[in-house]
N, CA, C, O and the ligand as a Tripos MOL2 file, in Angstrom:
@<TRIPOS>MOLECULE
protein
  249   247    63     0     0
PROTEIN
NO_CHARGES

@<TRIPOS>ATOM
      1 N           0.8330   -1.1990    0.0000 N.3       1 MET1
      2 CA          0.0000    0.0000    0.0000 C.3       1 MET1
      3 C           0.8650    1.2430    0.0000 C.2       1 MET1
      4 O           1.9860    1.2550    0.5070 O.2       1 MET1
      5 N           0.3260    2.2490   -0.5640 N.am      2 GLY2
      6 CA          1.0520    3.5120   -0.6010 C.3       2 GLY2
      7 C           0.8490    4.2960    0.6810 C.2       2 GLY2
      8 O           0.3900    3.7600    1.6890 O.2       2 GLY2
      9 N           1.1990    5.5740    0.6280 N.am      3 ALA3
     10 CA          1.0690    6.4300    1.8070 C.3       3 ALA3
     11 C          -0.4010    6.6360    2.1370 C.2       3 ALA3
     12 O          -1.2380    6.8270    1.2550 O.2       3 ALA3
     13 N          -0.6870    6.5910    3.4150 N.am      4 LEU4
     14 CA         -2.0580    6.7870    3.8700 C.3       4 LEU4
     15 C          -2.0650    7.7920    5.0170 C.2       4 LEU4
     16 O          -1.0620    7.9250    5.7190 O.2       4 LEU4
     17 N          -3.1610    8.4950    5.2200 N.am      5 PRO5
     18 CA         -3.2290    9.4320    6.3390 C.3       5 PRO5
     19 C          -3.1500    8.6880    7.6650 C.2       5 PRO5
     20 O          -3.6880    7.5920    7.8190 O.2       5 PRO5
     21 N          -2.4750    9.3040    8.6040 N.am      6 LYS6
     22 CA         -2.2760    8.6520    9.9030 C.3       6 LYS6
     23 C          -3.5810    8.5700   10.6720 C.2       6 LYS6
     24 O          -3.8560    7.5800   11.3490 O.2       6 LYS6
     25 N          -4.3810    9.6200   10.5610 N.am      7 ARG7
     26 CA         -5.6240    9.6410   11.3290 C.3       7 ARG7
     27 C          -6.8130    9.9170   10.4160 C.2       7 ARG7
     28 O          -6.7060   10.5710    9.3780 O.2       7 ARG7
     29 N          -7.9070    9.4030   10.8390 N.am      8 LYS8
     30 CA         -9.1600    9.7320   10.1600 C.3       8 LYS8
     31 C          -9.4780   11.2080   10.3970 C.2       8 LYS8
     32 O          -9.2820   11.7250   11.4970 O.2       8 LYS8
     33 N          -9.9650   11.8730    9.3650 N.am      9 ILE9
     34 CA        -10.4000   13.2580    9.5240 C.3       9 ILE9
     35 C         -11.8280   13.2290   10.0610 C.2       9 ILE9
     36 O         -12.7140   12.5900    9.4950 O.2       9 ILE9
     37 N         -12.0220   13.9380   11.1660 N.am     10 SER10
     38 CA        -13.3280   13.8910   11.8240 C.3      10 SER10
     39 C         -14.4100   14.4990   10.9340 C.2      10 SER10
     40 O         -14.1210   15.2660   10.0150 O.2      10 SER10
     41 N         -15.6350   14.1490   11.2200 N.am     11 LYS11
     42 CA        -16.7530   14.7200   10.4500 C.3      11 LYS11
     43 C         -16.7250   16.2420   10.5180 C.2      11 LYS11
     44 O         -16.9940   16.9250    9.5300 O.2      11 LYS11
     45 N         -16.3950   16.7630   11.7030 N.am     12 THR12
     46 CA        -16.3630   18.2210   11.8490 C.3      12 THR12
     47 C         -15.3160   18.8370   10.9370 C.2      12 THR12
     48 O         -15.5840   19.8170   10.2420 O.2      12 THR12
     49 N         -14.1190   18.2580   10.9430 N.am     13 ARG13
     50 CA        -13.0520   18.8200   10.1250 C.3      13 ARG13
     51 C         -13.3720   18.6560    8.6370 C.2      13 ARG13
     52 O         -13.1480   19.5730    7.8470 O.2      13 ARG13
     53 N         -13.8820   17.5150    8.2660 N.am     14 ARG14
     54 CA        -14.2630   17.2870    6.8700 C.3      14 ARG14
     55 C         -15.3020   18.3150    6.4350 C.2      14 ARG14
     56 O         -15.1890   18.9070    5.3620 O.2      14 ARG14
     57 N         -16.3140   18.5220    7.2740 N.am     15 ASP15
     58 CA        -17.3890   19.4360    6.8870 C.3      15 ASP15
     59 C         -16.9190   20.8870    6.9000 C.2      15 ASP15
     60 O         -17.3790   21.6990    6.0970 O.2      15 ASP15
     61 N         -15.9920   21.2160    7.8200 N.am     16 LYS16
     62 CA        -15.4360   22.5730    7.8070 C.3      16 LYS16
     63 C         -14.6950   22.8300    6.5010 C.2      16 LYS16
     64 O         -14.7810   23.9220    5.9390 O.2      16 LYS16
     65 N         -13.9690   21.8320    6.0220 N.am     17 ARG17
     66 CA        -13.2610   21.9870    4.7580 C.3      17 ARG17
     67 C         -14.2660   22.2540    3.6360 C.2      17 ARG17
     68 O         -14.0110   23.0620    2.7430 O.2      17 ARG17
     69 N         -15.3910   21.5800    3.6920 N.am     18 ARG18
     70 CA        -16.3700   21.6960    2.6090 C.3      18 ARG18
     71 C         -17.2170   22.9550    2.6940 C.2      18 ARG18
     72 O         -18.0240   23.2070    1.8000 O.2      18 ARG18
     73 N         -17.0580   23.7460    3.7340 N.am     19 THR19
     74 CA        -17.8440   24.9870    3.7840 C.3      19 THR19
     75 C         -17.4770   25.9010    2.6230 C.2      19 THR19
     76 O         -18.2600   26.7760    2.2530 O.2      19 THR19
     77 N         -16.2980   25.7080    2.0470 N.am     20 HIS20
     78 CA        -15.8870   26.5610    0.9300 C.3      20 HIS20
     79 C         -16.4150   26.0600   -0.4140 C.2      20 HIS20
     80 O         -16.2500   26.7320   -1.4330 O.2      20 HIS20
     81 N         -17.0390   24.9040   -0.4250 N.am     21 HIS21
     82 CA        -17.4210   24.3110   -1.7070 C.3      21 HIS21
     83 C         -18.5680   25.0440   -2.3830 C.2      21 HIS21
     84 O         -18.6800   25.0450   -3.6090 O.2      21 HIS21
     85 N         -19.4180   25.6660   -1.5780 N.am     22 ASN22
     86 CA        -20.6320   26.2350   -2.1610 C.3      22 ASN22
     87 C         -20.6460   27.7520   -2.0630 C.2      22 ASN22
     88 O         -21.7200   28.3550   -2.0570 O.2      22 ASN22
     89 N         -19.4930   28.3760   -1.9870 N.am     23 ILE23
     90 CA        -19.4520   29.8380   -1.9380 C.3      23 ILE23
     91 C         -19.7750   30.3730   -3.3300 C.2      23 ILE23
     92 O         -19.1290   30.0140   -4.3140 O.2      23 ILE23
     93 N         -20.7810   31.2330   -3.3930 N.am     24 SER24
     94 CA        -21.2670   31.6760   -4.6910 C.3      24 SER24
     95 C         -20.4980   32.9100   -5.1570 C.2      24 SER24
     96 O         -19.8720   33.6160   -4.3670 O.2      24 SER24
     97 N         -20.5670   33.1400   -6.4410 N.am     25 VAL25
     98 CA        -19.9650   34.3400   -7.0200 C.3      25 VAL25
     99 C         -20.8080   35.5280   -6.5820 C.2      25 VAL25
    100 O         -22.0340   35.4600   -6.6690 O.2      25 VAL25
    101 N         -20.2000   36.6130   -6.1140 N.am     26 PRO26
    102 CA        -20.9890   37.7620   -5.6880 C.3      26 PRO26
    103 C         -21.7720   38.3730   -6.8450 C.2      26 PRO26
    104 O         -21.3190   38.3830   -7.9900 O.2      26 PRO26
    105 N         -22.9570   38.8800   -6.5180 N.am     27 THR27
    106 CA        -23.7980   39.5200   -7.5240 C.3      27 THR27
    107 C         -23.1740   40.8410   -7.9630 C.2      27 THR27
    108 O         -22.7070   41.6320   -7.1440 O.2      27 THR27
    109 N         -23.1760   41.0520   -9.2510 N.am     28 LEU28
    110 CA        -22.6540   42.3080   -9.7810 C.3      28 LEU28
    111 C         -23.7360   42.9770  -10.6160 C.2      28 LEU28
    112 O         -24.4860   42.3090  -11.3270 O.2      28 LEU28
    113 N         -23.8090   44.2780  -10.5240 N.am     29 ILE29
    114 CA        -24.7350   45.0520  -11.3480 C.3      29 ILE29
    115 C         -23.9370   46.1020  -12.1090 C.2      29 ILE29
    116 O         -22.7760   46.3700  -11.7980 O.2      29 ILE29
    117 N         -24.5920   46.6970  -13.1240 N.am     30 ARG30
    118 CA        -23.9190   47.7540  -13.8740 C.3      30 ARG30
    119 C         -24.1100   49.0790  -13.1640 C.2      30 ARG30
    120 O         -25.1970   49.3880  -12.6780 O.2      30 ARG30
    121 N         -23.0370   49.8600  -13.1110 N.am     31 CYS31
    122 CA        -23.1120   51.2010  -12.5340 C.3      31 CYS31
    123 C         -23.9640   52.0900  -13.4260 C.2      31 CYS31
    124 O         -23.7940   52.1090  -14.6460 O.2      31 CYS31
    125 N         -24.8930   52.8340  -12.8030 N.am     32 ASP32
    126 CA        -25.7330   53.7400  -13.5800 C.3      32 ASP32
    127 C         -24.9060   54.8320  -14.2500 C.2      32 ASP32
    128 O         -25.2560   55.3160  -15.3260 O.2      32 ASP32
    129 N         -23.8190   55.2090  -13.6120 N.am     33 ASN33
    130 CA        -23.0400   56.3560  -14.0960 C.3      33 ASN33
    131 C         -22.0650   55.9510  -15.1920 C.2      33 ASN33
    132 O         -22.0890   56.5210  -16.2840 O.2      33 ASN33
    133 N         -21.1990   54.9610  -14.9090 N.am     34 CYS34
    134 CA        -20.1280   54.6600  -15.8640 C.3      34 CYS34
    135 C         -20.3340   53.3270  -16.5660 C.2      34 CYS34
    136 O         -19.6300   53.0330  -17.5330 O.2      34 CYS34
    137 N         -21.2880   52.5030  -16.1060 N.am     35 GLY35
    138 CA        -21.5700   51.2480  -16.7880 C.3      35 GLY35
    139 C         -20.6520   50.1080  -16.4110 C.2      35 GLY35
    140 O         -20.8180   49.0010  -16.9240 O.2      35 GLY35
    141 N         -19.7040   50.3310  -15.5460 N.am     36 ASP36
    142 CA        -18.8410   49.2400  -15.0970 C.3      36 ASP36
    143 C         -19.6030   48.3240  -14.1500 C.2      36 ASP36
    144 O         -20.6190   48.7160  -13.5760 O.2      36 ASP36
    145 N         -19.1100   47.1130  -13.9910 N.am     37 MET37
    146 CA        -19.7250   46.1910  -13.0440 C.3      37 MET37
    147 C         -19.3080   46.5870  -11.6290 C.2      37 MET37
    148 O         -18.1540   46.9310  -11.3730 O.2      37 MET37
    149 N         -20.2900   46.5270  -10.7110 N.am     38 LYS38
    150 CA        -19.9940   46.8620   -9.3220 C.3      38 LYS38
    151 C         -20.9340   46.1020   -8.4150 C.2      38 LYS38
    152 O         -21.9200   45.5240   -8.8730 O.2      38 LYS38
    153 N         -20.6280   46.1030   -7.1190 N.am     39 LEU39
    154 CA        -21.4950   45.4550   -6.1450 C.3      39 LEU39
    155 C         -22.7220   46.3200   -5.9070 C.2      39 LEU39
    156 O         -22.6000   47.5440   -5.8550 O.2      39 LEU39
    157 N         -23.9060   45.7210   -5.7610 N.am     40 PRO40
    158 CA        -25.0900   46.5150   -5.4470 C.3      40 PRO40
    159 C         -24.9920   47.1330   -4.0500 C.2      40 PRO40
    160 O         -24.3920   46.5480   -3.1480 O.2      40 PRO40
    161 N         -25.5750   48.2990   -3.8810 N.am     41 HIS41
    162 CA        -25.6210   49.0350   -2.6100 C.3      41 HIS41
    163 C         -24.2430   49.4590   -2.1310 C.2      41 HIS41
    164 O         -24.0420   49.6880   -0.9380 O.2      41 HIS41
    165 N         -23.3120   49.5640   -3.0350 N.am     42 VAL42
    166 CA        -21.9500   49.9570   -2.6820 C.3      42 VAL42
    167 C         -21.4880   51.0040   -3.6910 C.2      42 VAL42
    168 O         -21.8430   50.9480   -4.8690 O.2      42 VAL42
    169 N         -20.7000   51.9510   -3.2190 N.am     43 MET43
    170 CA        -20.1450   52.9450   -4.1130 C.3      43 MET43
    171 C         -19.4140   52.2810   -5.2700 C.2      43 MET43
    172 O         -18.7280   51.2760   -5.0840 O.2      43 MET43
    173 N         -19.5590   52.8430   -6.4620 N.am     44 CYS44
    174 CA        -18.8680   52.2820   -7.6200 C.3      44 CYS44
    175 C         -17.3660   52.5230   -7.4960 C.2      44 CYS44
    176 O         -16.9550   53.6710   -7.3220 O.2      44 CYS44
    177 N         -16.5390   51.4990   -7.5800 N.am     45 PRO45
    178 CA        -15.0910   51.7110   -7.4580 C.3      45 PRO45
    179 C         -14.4880   52.4330   -8.6530 C.2      45 PRO45
    180 O         -13.3850   52.9700   -8.5460 O.2      45 PRO45
    181 N         -15.1800   52.4630   -9.7900 N.am     46 SER46
    182 CA        -14.6180   53.1010  -10.9820 C.3      46 SER46
    183 C         -14.8340   54.6060  -10.9570 C.2      46 SER46
    184 O         -13.8820   55.3730  -11.1030 O.2      46 SER46
    185 N         -16.0940   55.0400  -10.7700 N.am     47 CYS47
    186 CA        -16.3830   56.4700  -10.8290 C.3      47 CYS47
    187 C         -16.6170   57.0550   -9.4380 C.2      47 CYS47
    188 O         -16.7920   58.2660   -9.2980 O.2      47 CYS47
    189 N         -16.6200   56.2160   -8.4220 N.am     48 ARG48
    190 CA        -16.7270   56.6540   -7.0210 C.3      48 ARG48
    191 C         -18.0350   57.3850   -6.7470 C.2      48 ARG48
    192 O         -18.0830   58.3120   -5.9380 O.2      48 ARG48
    193 N         -19.0890   56.9600   -7.4280 N.am     49 GLN49
    194 CA        -20.3900   57.5570   -7.1580 C.3      49 GLN49
    195 C         -21.3430   56.4820   -6.6710 C.2      49 GLN49
    196 O         -21.1860   55.2990   -6.9740 O.2      49 GLN49
    197 N         -22.3360   56.9200   -5.9060 N.am     50 TYR50
    198 CA        -23.4100   56.0210   -5.5120 C.3      50 TYR50
    199 C         -24.7130   56.7900   -5.5570 C.2      50 TYR50
    200 O         -24.8320   57.8430   -4.9310 O.2      50 TYR50
    201 N         -25.6920   56.2800   -6.2900 N.am     51 ARG51
    202 CA        -27.0000   56.9080   -6.4840 C.3      51 ARG51
    203 C         -26.8410   58.3690   -6.9010 C.2      51 ARG51
    204 O         -27.5100   59.2520   -6.3650 O.2      51 ARG51
    205 N         -25.9610   58.6100   -7.8500 N.am     52 GLY52
    206 CA        -25.8240   59.9340   -8.4330 C.3      52 GLY52
    207 C         -25.0040   60.9080   -7.6230 C.2      52 GLY52
    208 O         -24.8080   62.0510   -8.0370 O.2      52 GLY52
    209 N         -24.5190   60.4730   -6.4690 N.am     53 ARG53
    210 CA        -23.7190   61.3830   -5.6370 C.3      53 ARG53
    211 C         -22.2590   60.9630   -5.6540 C.2      53 ARG53
    212 O         -21.9390   59.7750   -5.6170 O.2      53 ARG53
    213 N         -21.3770   61.9580   -5.7110 N.am     54 GLN54
    214 CA        -19.9410   61.6830   -5.6570 C.3      54 GLN54
    215 C         -19.5660   61.4060   -4.2070 C.2      54 GLN54
    216 O         -19.7010   62.2810   -3.3510 O.2      54 GLN54
    217 N         -19.0930   60.1890   -3.9250 N.am     55 ILE55
    218 CA        -18.7580   59.8210   -2.5550 C.3      55 ILE55
    219 C         -17.3180   60.2320   -2.2440 C.2      55 ILE55
    220 O         -17.0430   60.8390   -1.2080 O.2      55 ILE55
    221 N         -16.4320   59.9010   -3.1300 N.am     56 LEU56
    222 CA        -15.0330   60.2890   -2.9890 C.3      56 LEU56
    223 C         -14.6550   61.0810   -4.2370 C.2      56 LEU56
    224 O         -15.2800   60.9100   -5.2830 O.2      56 LEU56
    225 N         -13.6520   61.9370   -4.1480 N.am     57 PRO57
    226 CA        -13.2380   62.6730   -5.3380 C.3      57 PRO57
    227 C         -12.8800   61.7120   -6.4690 C.2      57 PRO57
    228 O         -12.2650   60.6720   -6.2310 O.2      57 PRO57
    229 N         -13.2620   62.0560   -7.6900 N.am     58 ALA58
    230 CA        -12.9040   61.2230   -8.8280 C.3      58 ALA58
    231 C         -11.3950   61.2330   -9.0130 C.2      58 ALA58
    232 O         -10.6980   62.1350   -8.5490 O.2      58 ALA58
    233 N         -10.9070   60.2050   -9.7050 N.am     59 PHE59
    234 CA         -9.4630   60.0450   -9.8280 C.3      59 PHE59
    235 C          -8.8160   61.2180  -10.5510 C.2      59 PHE59
    236 O          -7.6830   61.5930  -10.2490 O.2      59 PHE59
    237 N          -9.5430   61.8010  -11.5130 N.am     60 GLU60
    238 CA         -8.9440   62.8530  -12.3280 C.3      60 GLU60
    239 C          -8.7020   64.1260  -11.5220 C.2      60 GLU60
    240 O          -7.8270   64.9200  -11.8680 O.2      60 GLU60
    241 N          -9.4750   64.3300  -10.4410 N.am     61 GLU61
    242 CA         -9.4110   65.5940   -9.7140 C.3      61 GLU61
    243 C          -8.1800   65.7060   -8.8260 C.2      61 GLU61
    244 O          -7.9400   66.7550   -8.2270 O.2      61 GLU61
    245 N          -7.4020   64.6390   -8.7360 N.am     62 LYS62
    246 CA         -6.2400   64.6970   -7.8400 C.3      62 LYS62
    247 C          -5.1530   65.5940   -8.4100 C.2      62 LYS62
    248 O          -4.1020   65.7610   -7.7910 O.2      62 LYS62
    249 ZN        -19.4470   53.9610  -11.9060 Zn       63 ZN63
@<TRIPOS>BOND
     1     1     2 1
     2     2     3 1
     3     3     4 2
     4     3     5 am
     5     5     6 1
     6     6     7 1
     7     7     8 2
     8     7     9 am
     9     9    10 1
    10    10    11 1
    11    11    12 2
    12    11    13 am
    13    13    14 1
    14    14    15 1
    15    15    16 2
    16    15    17 am
    17    17    18 1
    18    18    19 1
    19    19    20 2
    20    19    21 am
    21    21    22 1
    22    22    23 1
    23    23    24 2
    24    23    25 am
    25    25    26 1
    26    26    27 1
    27    27    28 2
    28    27    29 am
    29    29    30 1
    30    30    31 1
    31    31    32 2
    32    31    33 am
    33    33    34 1
    34    34    35 1
    35    35    36 2
    36    35    37 am
    37    37    38 1
    38    38    39 1
    39    39    40 2
    40    39    41 am
    41    41    42 1
    42    42    43 1
    43    43    44 2
    44    43    45 am
    45    45    46 1
    46    46    47 1
    47    47    48 2
    48    47    49 am
    49    49    50 1
    50    50    51 1
    51    51    52 2
    52    51    53 am
    53    53    54 1
    54    54    55 1
    55    55    56 2
    56    55    57 am
    57    57    58 1
    58    58    59 1
    59    59    60 2
    60    59    61 am
    61    61    62 1
    62    62    63 1
    63    63    64 2
    64    63    65 am
    65    65    66 1
    66    66    67 1
    67    67    68 2
    68    67    69 am
    69    69    70 1
    70    70    71 1
    71    71    72 2
    72    71    73 am
    73    73    74 1
    74    74    75 1
    75    75    76 2
    76    75    77 am
    77    77    78 1
    78    78    79 1
    79    79    80 2
    80    79    81 am
    81    81    82 1
    82    82    83 1
    83    83    84 2
    84    83    85 am
    85    85    86 1
    86    86    87 1
    87    87    88 2
    88    87    89 am
    89    89    90 1
    90    90    91 1
    91    91    92 2
    92    91    93 am
    93    93    94 1
    94    94    95 1
    95    95    96 2
    96    95    97 am
    97    97    98 1
    98    98    99 1
    99    99   100 2
   100    99   101 am
   101   101   102 1
   102   102   103 1
   103   103   104 2
   104   103   105 am
   105   105   106 1
   106   106   107 1
   107   107   108 2
   108   107   109 am
   109   109   110 1
   110   110   111 1
   111   111   112 2
   112   111   113 am
   113   113   114 1
   114   114   115 1
   115   115   116 2
   116   115   117 am
   117   117   118 1
   118   118   119 1
   119   119   120 2
   120   119   121 am
   121   121   122 1
   122   122   123 1
   123   123   124 2
   124   123   125 am
   125   125   126 1
   126   126   127 1
   127   127   128 2
   128   127   129 am
   129   129   130 1
   130   130   131 1
   131   131   132 2
   132   131   133 am
   133   133   134 1
   134   134   135 1
   135   135   136 2
   136   135   137 am
   137   137   138 1
   138   138   139 1
   139   139   140 2
   140   139   141 am
   141   141   142 1
   142   142   143 1
   143   143   144 2
   144   143   145 am
   145   145   146 1
   146   146   147 1
   147   147   148 2
   148   147   149 am
   149   149   150 1
   150   150   151 1
   151   151   152 2
   152   151   153 am
   153   153   154 1
   154   154   155 1
   155   155   156 2
   156   155   157 am
   157   157   158 1
   158   158   159 1
   159   159   160 2
   160   159   161 am
   161   161   162 1
   162   162   163 1
   163   163   164 2
   164   163   165 am
   165   165   166 1
   166   166   167 1
   167   167   168 2
   168   167   169 am
   169   169   170 1
   170   170   171 1
   171   171   172 2
   172   171   173 am
   173   173   174 1
   174   174   175 1
   175   175   176 2
   176   175   177 am
   177   177   178 1
   178   178   179 1
   179   179   180 2
   180   179   181 am
   181   181   182 1
   182   182   183 1
   183   183   184 2
   184   183   185 am
   185   185   186 1
   186   186   187 1
   187   187   188 2
   188   187   189 am
   189   189   190 1
   190   190   191 1
   191   191   192 2
   192   191   193 am
   193   193   194 1
   194   194   195 1
   195   195   196 2
   196   195   197 am
   197   197   198 1
   198   198   199 1
   199   199   200 2
   200   199   201 am
   201   201   202 1
   202   202   203 1
   203   203   204 2
   204   203   205 am
   205   205   206 1
   206   206   207 1
   207   207   208 2
   208   207   209 am
   209   209   210 1
   210   210   211 1
   211   211   212 2
   212   211   213 am
   213   213   214 1
   214   214   215 1
   215   215   216 2
   216   215   217 am
   217   217   218 1
   218   218   219 1
   219   219   220 2
   220   219   221 am
   221   221   222 1
   222   222   223 1
   223   223   224 2
   224   223   225 am
   225   225   226 1
   226   226   227 1
   227   227   228 2
   228   227   229 am
   229   229   230 1
   230   230   231 1
   231   231   232 2
   232   231   233 am
   233   233   234 1
   234   234   235 1
   235   235   236 2
   236   235   237 am
   237   237   238 1
   238   238   239 1
   239   239   240 2
   240   239   241 am
   241   241   242 1
   242   242   243 1
   243   243   244 2
   244   243   245 am
   245   245   246 1
   246   246   247 1
   247   247   248 2
@<TRIPOS>SUBSTRUCTURE
     1 MET1         2 RESIDUE 1 A MET
     2 GLY2         6 RESIDUE 1 A GLY
     3 ALA3        10 RESIDUE 1 A ALA
     4 LEU4        14 RESIDUE 1 A LEU
     5 PRO5        18 RESIDUE 1 A PRO
     6 LYS6        22 RESIDUE 1 A LYS
     7 ARG7        26 RESIDUE 1 A ARG
     8 LYS8        30 RESIDUE 1 A LYS
     9 ILE9        34 RESIDUE 1 A ILE
    10 SER10       38 RESIDUE 1 A SER
    11 LYS11       42 RESIDUE 1 A LYS
    12 THR12       46 RESIDUE 1 A THR
    13 ARG13       50 RESIDUE 1 A ARG
    14 ARG14       54 RESIDUE 1 A ARG
    15 ASP15       58 RESIDUE 1 A ASP
    16 LYS16       62 RESIDUE 1 A LYS
    17 ARG17       66 RESIDUE 1 A ARG
    18 ARG18       70 RESIDUE 1 A ARG
    19 THR19       74 RESIDUE 1 A THR
    20 HIS20       78 RESIDUE 1 A HIS
    21 HIS21       82 RESIDUE 1 A HIS
    22 ASN22       86 RESIDUE 1 A ASN
    23 ILE23       90 RESIDUE 1 A ILE
    24 SER24       94 RESIDUE 1 A SER
    25 VAL25       98 RESIDUE 1 A VAL
    26 PRO26      102 RESIDUE 1 A PRO
    27 THR27      106 RESIDUE 1 A THR
    28 LEU28      110 RESIDUE 1 A LEU
    29 ILE29      114 RESIDUE 1 A ILE
    30 ARG30      118 RESIDUE 1 A ARG
    31 CYS31      122 RESIDUE 1 A CYS
    32 ASP32      126 RESIDUE 1 A ASP
    33 ASN33      130 RESIDUE 1 A ASN
    34 CYS34      134 RESIDUE 1 A CYS
    35 GLY35      138 RESIDUE 1 A GLY
    36 ASP36      142 RESIDUE 1 A ASP
    37 MET37      146 RESIDUE 1 A MET
    38 LYS38      150 RESIDUE 1 A LYS
    39 LEU39      154 RESIDUE 1 A LEU
    40 PRO40      158 RESIDUE 1 A PRO
    41 HIS41      162 RESIDUE 1 A HIS
    42 VAL42      166 RESIDUE 1 A VAL
    43 MET43      170 RESIDUE 1 A MET
    44 CYS44      174 RESIDUE 1 A CYS
    45 PRO45      178 RESIDUE 1 A PRO
    46 SER46      182 RESIDUE 1 A SER
    47 CYS47      186 RESIDUE 1 A CYS
    48 ARG48      190 RESIDUE 1 A ARG
    49 GLN49      194 RESIDUE 1 A GLN
    50 TYR50      198 RESIDUE 1 A TYR
    51 ARG51      202 RESIDUE 1 A ARG
    52 GLY52      206 RESIDUE 1 A GLY
    53 ARG53      210 RESIDUE 1 A ARG
    54 GLN54      214 RESIDUE 1 A GLN
    55 ILE55      218 RESIDUE 1 A ILE
    56 LEU56      222 RESIDUE 1 A LEU
    57 PRO57      226 RESIDUE 1 A PRO
    58 ALA58      230 RESIDUE 1 A ALA
    59 PHE59      234 RESIDUE 1 A PHE
    60 GLU60      238 RESIDUE 1 A GLU
    61 GLU61      242 RESIDUE 1 A GLU
    62 LYS62      246 RESIDUE 1 A LYS
    63 ZN63       249 GROUP 0 **** ****
């Protein structure tokens, strides 16, 4: 026989490992302002606006 694990992996440890198996891709929507993909309910990382308001200064203004 070849190499084998020394100990059985407990049900808890096995199931903890599998918690990562069903992690879904986050939902993305298009930004109303620039059209890039962004997370819903979050400021757009491209144009830095949310619901028509500038949250942080745009990159060009620096
Ligand atoms: Zn945007």
